[in-house]
C-alpha positions in Angstrom: -11.0 -106.1 -0.7 -8.6 -103.9 1.1 -9.7 -100.3 0.5 -12.7 -98.6 -1.1 -13.8 -95.0 -1.7 -16.8 -93.5 -3.4 -16.0 -92.0 -6.8 -19.5 -90.5 -7.3 -23.2 -91.1 -7.4 -26.2 -90.3 -9.5 -29.7 -90.0 -8.0 -32.8 -89.4 -10.0 -36.4 -90.6 -10.3 -35.1 -93.3 -12.7 -32.2 -94.7 -10.8 -29.7 -94.4 -7.9 -26.2 -95.3 -9.1 -22.9 -95.4 -7.3 -19.3 -95.7 -8.5 -16.5 -97.0 -6.2 -12.7 -97.2 -6.5 -11.5 -100.3 -4.8 -8.1 -101.8 -4.0 -7.8 -105.5 -3.4 -5.4 -107.1 -1.0 -2.9 -107.7 -3.9 -2.8 -104.0 -4.6 -4.9 -104.2 -7.8 -7.3 -101.3 -8.5 -10.9 -101.8 -9.6 -13.9 -99.6 -10.4 -17.3 -101.0 -9.2 -20.7 -99.7 -10.4 -23.9 -100.3 -8.5 -27.4 -99.6 -9.7 -29.9 -99.9 -6.9 -32.8 -100.0 -9.3 -31.3 -102.5 -11.7 -29.0 -104.9 -9.9 -28.3 -106.8 -13.1 -26.7 -103.7 -14.5 -23.8 -103.8 -11.9 -20.2 -104.5 -12.8 -16.6 -104.5 -11.5 -13.8 -103.8 -13.8 -10.0 -103.3 -13.5 -9.1 -99.6 -13.3 -6.9 -99.8 -16.4 -9.8 -101.2 -18.4 -12.1 -98.5 -17.3 -9.6 -95.8 -18.2 -8.8 -97.3 -21.6 -12.4 -98.0 -22.5 -14.9 -96.2 -20.2 -18.4 -97.6 -20.1 -19.6 -93.9 -20.3 -18.2 -90.4 -20.3 -19.6 -90.0 -16.7 -17.7 -92.9 -15.5 -14.5 -91.7 -17.1 -14.9 -88.2 -15.6 -15.6 -89.6 -12.1 -12.6 -91.8 -12.2 -10.2 -89.1 -13.5 -11.5 -86.5 -11.1 -11.1 -88.8 -8.0 -7.6 -89.8 -9.0 -6.6 -86.2 -9.5 -8.1 -85.3 -6.1 -6.3 -88.1 -4.3 -2.9 -86.9 -5.7 -3.7 -83.3 -4.9 -4.8 -84.1 -1.3 -1.9 -86.4 -0.7 -4.3 -89.2 0.2 -2.9 -91.7 -2.4 -1.3 -94.6 -0.7 -1.2 -97.1 -3.7 1.5 -99.7 -2.9 5.1 -99.0 -3.7 
């Protein structure tokens, strides 16, 4: 993995979950989900797949918000 940034998190009495946007060495973008209370519930999917078919509306909103923020802040450095 080359780069990683936190998309968001959810903490409650039931679970602590984190979403990350990751960029591999080859430039591909991935979304990774970690659930500290249920490790078997974790996944890593290509960004395009998450945008086309989000696992939940929360995930879709987190991904879209972070992408918009990166462009607005000028922090996007995606290859090219």
